C-alpha positions as CSV (number, residue, x, y, z in Angstrom):
1,M,7.4,-4.1,-5.7
2,A,10.0,-2.4,-4.6
3,S,12.7,-4.5,-6.6
4,T,10.2,-6.3,-8.6
5,K,8.9,-5.8,-12.1
6,I,6.5,-7.9,-14.5
7,E,7.1,-7.9,-18.2
8,R,5.8,-8.8,-21.7
9,T,7.0,-8.2,-25.3
10,L,3.9,-6.9,-27.2
11,G,2.3,-8.7,-30.3
12,T,0.4,-7.4,-33.2
13,P,-1.7,-5.2,-31.9
14,T,-5.5,-4.6,-32.6
15,N,-5.1,-0.9,-33.0
16,I,-1.9,0.6,-32.6
17,D,-3.4,4.1,-31.7
18,K,-6.2,3.2,-29.5
19,W,-5.5,1.6,-26.0
20,T,-6.8,2.2,-22.4
21,Y,-4.9,1.3,-19.3
22,S,-6.4,1.2,-15.9
23,V,-4.3,0.4,-12.4
24,W,-5.4,0.6,-8.7
25,V,-2.2,1.7,-6.8
26,K,-1.3,2.1,-3.3
27,R,2.0,4.2,-2.7
28,A,4.4,3.2,-0.1
29,S,6.9,6.0,-0.5
30,I,7.1,9.3,-2.1
31,G,10.3,11.8,-2.9
32,A,11.6,9.8,-5.8
33,D,10.5,9.1,-9.6
34,T,8.6,5.8,-9.8
35,A,7.6,4.0,-12.3
36,I,3.7,2.3,-12.8
37,V,4.3,1.0,-16.6
38,T,6.8,1.8,-19.1
39,A,7.5,0.5,-22.7
40,R,10.6,0.6,-24.8
41,T,12.6,-2.0,-26.8
42,G,15.7,-2.5,-24.7
43,T,17.4,0.6,-22.4
44,S,17.4,3.3,-25.3
45,G,15.4,4.5,-28.2
46,P,11.7,5.4,-28.4
47,Y,9.6,5.1,-25.2
48,L,6.5,5.7,-23.2
49,N,6.5,6.4,-19.3
50,L,3.9,6.6,-16.7
51,I,5.1,7.2,-13.8
52,F,5.0,8.9,-10.3
53,Q,7.9,12.0,-10.3
54,G,9.6,12.7,-7.1
55,N,8.2,16.2,-6.6
56,H,4.8,13.8,-6.7
57,Q,3.0,14.8,-10.2
58,L,1.7,11.9,-11.9
59,R,3.4,12.1,-15.4
60,I,2.8,10.6,-18.7
61,Y,5.5,11.0,-21.6
62,G,6.8,9.6,-24.7
63,T,7.5,9.4,-28.6
64,D,6.5,7.7,-31.6
65,S,8.4,4.8,-32.9
66,G,10.6,7.3,-34.9
67,G,11.6,8.9,-31.9
68,L,10.5,12.1,-33.0
69,N,7.6,13.3,-31.9
70,D,7.5,13.9,-28.1
71,F,4.2,14.2,-25.9
72,N,4.2,14.8,-22.2
73,Y,1.2,15.4,-19.6
74,Q,2.1,16.3,-15.9
75,T,-0.7,17.1,-13.8
76,T,-0.4,20.0,-11.3
77,R,-2.2,17.7,-8.8
78,L,-0.1,16.0,-6.0
79,F,-0.3,12.7,-5.3
80,R,1.3,12.1,-1.8
81,D,-1.2,9.8,-0.2
82,T,0.3,6.3,1.4
83,S,-2.7,5.7,2.9
84,A,-5.3,4.9,-0.1
85,F,-5.4,3.6,-3.1
86,Y,-5.4,5.8,-6.5
87,H,-7.4,4.5,-9.4
88,I,-5.6,6.0,-12.7
89,V,-7.0,5.5,-16.2
90,I,-5.0,6.3,-19.3
91,G,-7.3,6.8,-22.3
92,F,-5.4,6.7,-25.6
93,D,-6.9,7.7,-29.1
94,N,-4.1,9.2,-31.6
95,T,-6.7,9.1,-34.6
96,L,-9.4,12.1,-32.4
97,A,-9.0,15.7,-34.4
98,A,-9.2,17.6,-31.3
99,A,-5.3,17.6,-29.7
100,G,-6.7,17.5,-26.1
101,D,-9.0,14.4,-26.5
102,R,-6.1,11.7,-27.7
103,C,-4.8,11.1,-24.4
104,K,-6.8,11.8,-21.1
105,I,-5.9,10.9,-17.7
106,Y,-8.2,10.0,-14.8
107,V,-7.9,9.7,-10.8
108,N,-10.7,8.1,-9.2
109,G,-12.7,8.6,-11.8
110,V,-12.2,12.3,-12.6
111,Q,-10.5,13.6,-15.5
112,E,-7.3,15.7,-14.8
113,T,-7.5,19.0,-16.5
114,S,-4.7,21.2,-14.9
115,F,-1.3,20.4,-16.2
116,A,2.1,21.7,-15.2
117,G,3.3,20.7,-18.5
118,Q,1.3,19.3,-21.5
119,D,2.4,18.8,-25.0
120,D,-0.6,16.6,-26.9
121,P,0.9,13.8,-29.3
122,A,0.5,14.3,-32.5
123,S,-2.1,13.4,-35.1
124,G,-1.4,10.4,-37.1
125,V,1.7,9.3,-35.7
126,S,2.1,6.0,-33.8
127,Y,3.2,6.0,-30.4
128,V,4.9,2.6,-28.8
129,F,3.0,1.9,-25.9
130,N,1.0,-0.5,-27.9
131,T,3.8,-1.2,-31.0
132,S,4.7,-5.1,-31.7
133,G,7.9,-5.9,-30.5
134,Y,8.3,-3.6,-27.5
135,T,8.3,-4.7,-24.2
136,T,5.6,-3.3,-21.5
137,V,7.1,-3.5,-18.0
138,I,4.7,-2.8,-14.9
139,G,6.7,-1.6,-12.0
140,A,9.7,-0.1,-13.3
141,R,11.9,1.3,-16.2
142,T,12.8,-1.2,-18.9
143,D,16.0,-0.6,-17.7
144,G,15.4,-2.0,-14.0
145,S,15.3,1.5,-12.7
146,E,12.9,3.7,-10.5
147,Y,11.0,0.5,-9.2
148,Y,7.3,1.3,-7.8
149,N,7.4,0.9,-4.2
150,G,3.7,0.0,-2.7
151,V,0.4,-2.1,-4.4
152,M,-0.8,-2.7,-7.2
153,S,-4.1,-4.3,-8.2
154,H,-6.3,-5.1,-11.2
155,I,-4.3,-4.1,-13.7
156,N,-6.3,-3.4,-17.1
157,F,-4.8,-3.3,-20.7
158,V,-7.2,-2.7,-23.4
159,D,-5.9,-2.8,-26.9
160,G,-8.3,-0.9,-29.7
161,T,-10.3,1.2,-27.7
162,Q,-10.2,4.8,-25.5
163,L,-12.2,3.4,-22.6
164,T,-13.4,5.9,-19.7
165,P,-13.4,5.1,-15.7
166,S,-16.7,4.0,-15.7
167,S,-15.5,0.9,-17.5
168,F,-13.4,-0.3,-14.3
169,G,-14.9,1.6,-11.4
170,E,-18.3,3.1,-10.0
171,T,-19.3,5.5,-7.4
172,D,-20.8,3.7,-4.5
173,A,-24.5,4.5,-3.7
174,T,-24.2,4.4,0.1
175,D,-21.2,6.5,0.9
176,G,-20.2,8.1,-2.5
177,M,-16.7,6.4,-2.8
178,W,-15.4,5.9,-6.1
179,K,-14.5,1.8,-6.1
180,I,-13.6,-0.9,-7.9
181,K,-15.5,-3.1,-10.5
182,T,-14.0,-6.5,-9.9
183,S,-15.1,-8.0,-13.1
184,P,-15.0,-5.3,-15.8
185,S,-17.1,-5.7,-19.4
186,V,-14.8,-5.0,-22.0
187,T,-13.1,-6.5,-25.1
188,Y,-9.5,-6.7,-24.7
189,G,-7.9,-6.7,-28.0
190,N,-5.1,-8.6,-28.8
191,N,-2.5,-7.4,-26.8
192,G,-5.1,-6.9,-23.8
193,F,-4.5,-8.1,-20.3
194,F,-6.1,-8.1,-16.9
195,L,-3.8,-9.1,-13.8
196,K,-6.2,-9.2,-10.8
197,M,-3.2,-9.8,-8.7
198,E,-5.3,-12.1,-6.5
199,D,-3.7,-15.2,-6.8
200,S,-1.2,-16.2,-4.4
201,S,0.4,-19.0,-6.3
202,N,0.1,-17.1,-9.9
203,L,-0.2,-13.3,-9.0
204,D,1.0,-12.3,-12.8
205,L,-2.2,-14.5,-13.9
206,D,-3.8,-13.0,-16.9
207,S,-7.3,-13.2,-16.5
208,S,-8.4,-11.2,-20.0
209,G,-8.9,-14.8,-21.3
210,N,-6.0,-13.8,-23.9
211,S,-3.7,-16.3,-21.3
212,I,-1.1,-13.8,-21.8
213,S,2.2,-15.1,-20.4
214,F,4.4,-12.9,-18.5
215,T,7.9,-12.5,-16.7
216,T,8.3,-11.6,-13.6
217,T,11.5,-10.5,-12.0
218,G,12.3,-10.1,-8.3
219,T,9.8,-11.2,-5.6
220,L,5.9,-10.3,-6.0
221,T,4.2,-10.5,-2.6
222,A,0.5,-11.8,-2.0
223,T,-1.6,-9.2,-0.2
224,K,-5.3,-9.0,0.9
225,D,-5.1,-5.0,0.7
226,N,-6.9,-3.7,-2.0
227,P,-9.2,-1.4,-3.6
228,D,-12.5,-3.3,-2.3
229,N,-10.7,-3.5,1.2
230,N,-8.2,-1.0,1.6
231,F,-5.7,-2.3,5.1
232,S,-3.8,-0.1,7.5
233,T,0.1,0.0,7.2
234,L,2.7,2.0,8.6
235,N,2.3,5.4,7.6
236,P,5.9,7.1,6.9
237,L,4.1,10.9,7.1
238,D,3.0,10.4,10.4
239,R,6.1,9.9,12.6
240,R,8.7,12.1,14.6
241,V,10.8,14.3,12.3
242,G,14.0,14.7,12.7
243,G,17.2,13.2,13.5
244,T,17.4,9.7,12.0
245,A,13.9,8.6,10.2
246,P,12.9,4.5,10.0
247,T,13.0,3.1,7.3
248,F,9.8,1.3,5.5
249,I,9.8,-1.3,3.3
250,N,7.4,-4.1,1.9
251,G,4.3,-1.9,1.7
252,N,5.2,0.2,4.8
253,N,4.3,-2.9,7.1
254,T,8.5,-3.5,7.5
255,W,9.3,-0.7,10.1
256,T,13.1,-0.4,11.3
257,A,14.7,2.2,14.2
258,S,18.4,2.9,14.0
259,S,20.7,2.5,17.0
260,D,21.7,6.0,17.2
261,S,20.7,8.5,19.6
262,S,19.1,10.7,17.6
263,S,16.9,7.9,16.0
264,N,13.4,9.2,15.8
265,G,11.5,5.9,14.9
266,G,8.0,6.8,16.6
267,T,5.6,6.1,13.8
268,R,2.0,5.5,13.7
269,G,-0.7,3.6,11.1
270,T,-2.7,5.1,8.3
271,L,-6.1,3.8,10.0
272,G,-8.1,4.1,12.8
273,S,-10.9,4.1,14.9
274,S,-12.9,5.9,18.0
275,S,-15.1,2.7,18.2
276,G,-15.1,-0.9,17.4
277,K,-12.6,-3.7,18.4
278,Y,-9.4,-4.5,16.5
279,Y,-6.9,-6.5,15.9
280,F,-3.3,-6.7,14.6
281,E,0.1,-8.4,14.8
282,A,3.5,-7.7,14.8
283,K,6.7,-9.5,14.6
284,A,9.6,-8.6,16.4
285,T,12.5,-9.1,14.3
286,T,14.8,-7.3,16.6
287,A,13.1,-7.3,19.6
288,S,15.4,-5.6,22.2
289,M,13.6,-1.8,22.6
290,L,10.5,-2.3,20.5
291,C,7.4,-0.7,21.9
292,C,3.9,-1.5,20.1
293,G,0.4,-0.4,20.9
294,M,-2.0,2.3,19.7
295,Q,-2.0,5.9,19.9
296,L,-4.5,8.7,20.9
297,D,-5.3,10.9,17.5
298,S,-5.4,13.8,19.9
299,I,-2.2,14.2,21.0
300,A,-0.6,17.5,19.9
301,T,2.9,16.4,19.9
302,R,2.7,12.9,19.3
303,W,6.3,12.0,20.1
304,N,8.7,13.1,22.9
305,A,12.2,15.0,21.5
306,N,14.0,11.3,20.6
307,G,10.8,9.8,18.9
308,S,9.8,7.5,21.9
309,V,6.9,7.1,23.9
310,S,8.0,6.8,27.1
311,N,6.5,10.5,28.1
312,E,3.4,10.6,25.9
313,T,-0.3,10.0,27.6
314,G,-1.7,9.0,24.6
315,F,0.3,5.4,24.2
316,Y,-1.0,1.9,25.2
317,G,0.8,-1.3,24.6
318,I,3.8,-3.1,25.6
319,E,7.2,-3.3,25.7
320,A,10.0,-5.9,25.0
321,D,11.0,-5.7,28.4
322,G,7.9,-7.6,29.4
323,T,6.3,-4.4,30.9
324,K,3.0,-2.9,29.7
325,K,2.5,1.2,28.8
326,V,-0.8,2.8,29.9
327,A,-0.9,6.3,28.8
328,G,2.5,6.5,28.2
329,A,3.4,5.4,31.6
330,S,5.6,2.0,31.9
331,T,3.9,0.2,34.7
332,S,4.0,-3.3,35.9
333,S,5.8,-6.4,34.3
334,V,3.1,-9.0,32.5
335,F,5.1,-11.2,30.6
336,T,8.8,-12.7,29.9
337,A,10.8,-10.1,27.6
338,L,10.4,-10.8,23.9
339,S,12.8,-12.8,21.7
340,N,13.4,-12.2,18.4
341,N,10.9,-12.8,15.9
342,D,8.1,-13.6,18.5
343,I,4.7,-12.7,17.3
344,I,2.7,-10.1,19.2
345,G,-0.8,-9.9,19.0
346,L,-2.7,-6.5,20.2
347,A,-6.4,-6.4,20.7
348,F,-7.8,-3.1,21.6
349,D,-11.8,-2.7,22.4
350,L,-12.6,1.1,21.7
351,D,-16.2,0.4,22.6
352,N,-15.2,-0.6,26.3
353,N,-12.0,1.0,26.5
354,K,-9.7,-1.8,27.2
355,F,-6.9,-3.6,25.4
356,W,-4.5,-6.8,25.7
357,A,-1.7,-8.1,23.9
358,S,-0.8,-11.6,23.4
359,V,2.9,-13.3,22.7
360,N,2.9,-16.0,20.2
361,G,-0.9,-16.9,20.7
362,T,-0.7,-17.0,24.4
363,W,-2.7,-13.7,26.1
364,V,-0.5,-12.2,28.6
365,A,-1.7,-11.8,32.1
366,S,-4.5,-14.2,31.5
367,G,-6.2,-12.1,29.3
368,N,-9.2,-12.7,27.3
369,P,-10.7,-10.3,24.7
370,T,-13.5,-12.2,24.0
371,T,-15.1,-12.2,27.4
372,G,-13.5,-9.0,28.3
373,A,-11.6,-10.4,31.0
374,N,-8.2,-9.2,32.6
375,S,-7.6,-6.1,30.2
376,L,-4.2,-4.7,30.4
377,G,-5.7,-0.9,31.1
378,T,-8.0,1.3,30.5
379,L,-8.0,3.3,27.6
380,A,-9.0,7.2,27.5
381,S,-11.7,8.0,25.0
382,G,-10.7,9.1,21.6
383,T,-9.7,7.9,18.3
384,Y,-6.6,5.6,18.2
385,L,-4.1,4.5,15.4
386,P,-1.8,2.1,15.8
387,A,1.7,2.5,16.9
388,V,5.2,1.7,17.0
389,S,8.6,2.9,18.4
390,S,11.5,2.4,20.4
391,V,12.3,3.0,24.1
392,G,16.0,3.3,23.9
393,W,18.8,3.4,21.3
394,S,21.7,0.9,22.3
395,T,20.7,-1.3,19.6
396,A,18.2,-1.0,16.6
397,S,14.1,-2.0,16.7
398,S,12.5,-3.7,13.9
399,A,9.0,-5.3,13.2
400,Q,7.3,-6.9,10.5
401,F,3.5,-5.9,10.9
402,N,0.4,-7.7,9.6
403,F,-2.6,-5.5,9.9
404,G,-4.7,-8.6,8.3
405,N,-3.0,-8.6,4.5
406,G,-1.8,-11.9,5.6
407,V,2.0,-11.3,5.4
408,F,5.6,-10.8,7.7
409,G,7.5,-8.7,5.4
410,T,7.8,-11.0,2.2
411,T,6.6,-14.1,3.9
412,S,3.2,-15.3,4.6
413,V,1.5,-16.5,7.5
414,S,2.6,-20.1,8.6
415,S,-0.8,-21.3,9.7
416,A,-3.5,-19.2,9.4
417,G,-5.7,-18.6,12.8
418,T,-9.4,-18.3,12.8
419,N,-11.2,-15.0,11.9
420,A,-14.7,-15.0,12.2
421,S,-15.2,-11.4,10.5
422,N,-13.5,-12.5,7.5
423,N,-11.4,-9.6,6.8
424,G,-7.9,-10.4,6.8
425,I,-5.2,-13.3,7.5
426,F,-3.6,-13.5,10.5
427,E,-0.9,-16.2,12.4
428,Y,-3.5,-16.6,15.3
429,D,-7.2,-16.7,16.3
430,V,-8.6,-13.5,16.1
431,P,-10.7,-12.7,19.4
432,T,-14.1,-13.0,18.8
433,G,-15.9,-10.2,17.9
434,F,-12.4,-8.1,16.9
435,T,-11.6,-7.5,12.9
436,A,-8.7,-5.7,11.2
437,L,-8.2,-2.1,10.8
438,C,-9.6,-1.9,7.1
439,T,-12.0,-0.1,5.6
440,K,-14.6,-3.0,5.9
441,G,-13.8,-3.7,9.5
442,I,-13.7,0.0,10.8
443,N,-17.1,0.3,8.8
444,T,-18.7,-3.2,10.1
């Protein structure tokens, strides 16, 4: 959603002073103000903003319709994790006598009570978030700035009731984790809506029963990544620091390393495992120096001084020139060099310590992950994460990763292959017994 916003103008509310906003978010970048949801009549005047600040704090603040009574809550807690979903709930009731009860903030089912800044809403005045004629904007400020970068899912707005997180989530009885309720039982009220963000042909479809229409500016991209099944992405916090950093877009699934000699492109993924069988894909949009595979999590210095993987003992994969990389060493050539837009498939069997690679659906070196035949090498035991880097800097390198979310960049796979695990969508057939690097796949 980095240049996309969803908006609508409000009608007459059920109760202007009581509402609940619930959303599941997975951040793709940090360090700048990014808007989750905002409200205003235009680009000036009374407002309400719910944002992640550049200092990583979550903040909600705004004014009443007269622009006279401000309120502000700014968490002490920092939100810097780009690998997981946060469930954020704002419960608002300006009729309550206790000032601290009028606006409640919850994250992953727990109420936030420690604030770096706290100014409670004034009693008896109406704030603008549920006011007729005001525009609600999801994913940006109303002036089109501070776009949210990442994934949003299951956005609920309830008009007329201050609710708690238990209406939208619950604790898993098996692992104790906070998990989503995909079909909440709530009364939405006049202005209420429910955007699941699931229908790839109509991502801003309202499922509340109110059939509210939204206007989307920019391009919403469908993804299988959701609070019920969290997929790996590349991790901008797990890369070689220094020099020219790689860039990350499209939910941290598109990676670009520059061509200058100080480029530090080496980056790893957010999810890994020490057991199981996993498959993912990468489209080599600029192939010349690309190196893709998986890397041991136990390597103390994960990347060498210039961010490549050429000297790292924990990297296993293939290079753009057609060679394979085993324990960080470039060995024999196993396929013809990559061309731009070739799709690489990578299969890692962490139970039997083997790995394979394919190019455009054909396994190189006569490999067969399903049968276990002709692997490209033997893995050292340990926990592995997906990894990408450049092996040189005469030209830039870039790739679009599909960890099962069914998208290369902003383009859905052209003809989905078979996948018996039902975890994710890939361009080519997933080998039998293999699955995606996602929470359901890792826990299989």
